[in-house]
matplotlib code that plots the C-alpha trace (Angstrom):
import matplotlib.pyplot as plt

x = [-12.3, -8.7, -8.7, -6.2, -3.9, -2.0, 0.8, -0.4, 2.4, 0.0, -1.8, 1.2, 1.1, -2.0, -4.3, -7.4, -10.7, -14.3, -16.9, -18.1, -14.4, -13.0, -9.4, -8.1, -4.7, -2.2, -1.9, 1.3, 0.5, -2.2, -3.0, -4.2, -4.9, -2.0, -3.8, -6.4, -4.4, -7.6, -7.1, -8.2, -7.2, -5.5, -2.9, -3.2, -0.5, -0.5, -4.1, -5.9, -8.0, -11.1, -10.5, -10.9, -14.7, -14.4, -14.8, -11.7, -9.2, -5.9, -2.2, 0.4, 0.1, -0.6, -2.1, -5.2, -6.9, -9.4, -11.5, -10.5, -14.6, -15.2, -13.1, -15.5, -12.9, -9.1, -7.8, -5.8, -7.3, -8.6, -12.2, -13.9, -17.5, -17.6, -21.0, -18.8, -16.4, -17.2]
y = [23.4, 23.2, 21.9, 19.1, 20.2, 17.4, 18.1, 17.6, 14.6, 12.4, 12.2, 11.5, 8.1, 6.9, 4.9, 6.4, 4.4, 5.4, 4.6, 1.5, 0.3, 0.8, 1.8, 5.0, 5.4, 7.0, 10.5, 12.3, 15.8, 18.4, 21.6, 24.7, 28.3, 30.0, 33.2, 31.2, 27.9, 26.1, 22.6, 22.2, 18.9, 15.8, 14.7, 11.0, 8.8, 5.3, 5.2, 2.2, 1.2, 2.1, 5.6, 5.8, 5.6, 8.6, 12.4, 13.6, 16.4, 14.7, 16.1, 14.9, 11.2, 9.2, 11.5, 13.0, 15.6, 14.8, 17.8, 18.0, 18.3, 14.8, 13.3, 11.5, 10.0, 9.8, 6.9, 4.0, 5.1, 8.2, 7.4, 9.9, 10.0, 9.6, 11.7, 14.8, 14.7, 17.7]
z = [33.9, 32.2, 28.6, 28.2, 25.2, 23.3, 20.5, 17.0, 17.0, 18.6, 15.2, 13.2, 11.7, 13.5, 11.2, 9.7, 9.6, 8.7, 11.6, 9.5, 9.8, 6.4, 6.2, 4.5, 5.3, 7.8, 9.0, 7.3, 8.5, 9.4, 7.7, 10.0, 9.9, 10.8, 12.5, 14.6, 14.8, 13.6, 12.1, 8.7, 7.0, 7.8, 5.2, 4.5, 3.2, 2.0, 1.0, 0.6, -2.8, -0.8, -1.0, -4.8, -4.4, -1.9, -2.8, -1.3, -2.5, -3.9, -3.0, -5.2, -6.5, -3.3, -0.7, 0.2, 2.3, 5.1, 6.5, 10.2, 11.1, 9.7, 12.8, 15.2, 17.8, 18.4, 20.0, 18.9, 15.3, 14.1, 13.3, 10.6, 9.2, 5.4, 5.5, 6.5, 3.5, 1.4]

ax = plt.figure().add_subplot(projection="3d")
ax.plot(x, y, z, "-o")
ax.set_aspect("equal")
plt.show()
């Protein structure tokens, strides 16, 4: 079975929501391990007021990091599980 590969650019500017439907923001970039290529975080821009209550690492004044392993689904939106935020 061949694995379908997609460029990371399909993630850029997608809205991120929780599985409960709460908006978090939009993907600005991704971080990854250079040796293995493993994706580590989504860099989130245009964060919403809802994110103040979440325990997420801040980058700069208006960006956050969301662990890549918290992603549940990718489609029109990126759906994440709050329980997986570490």
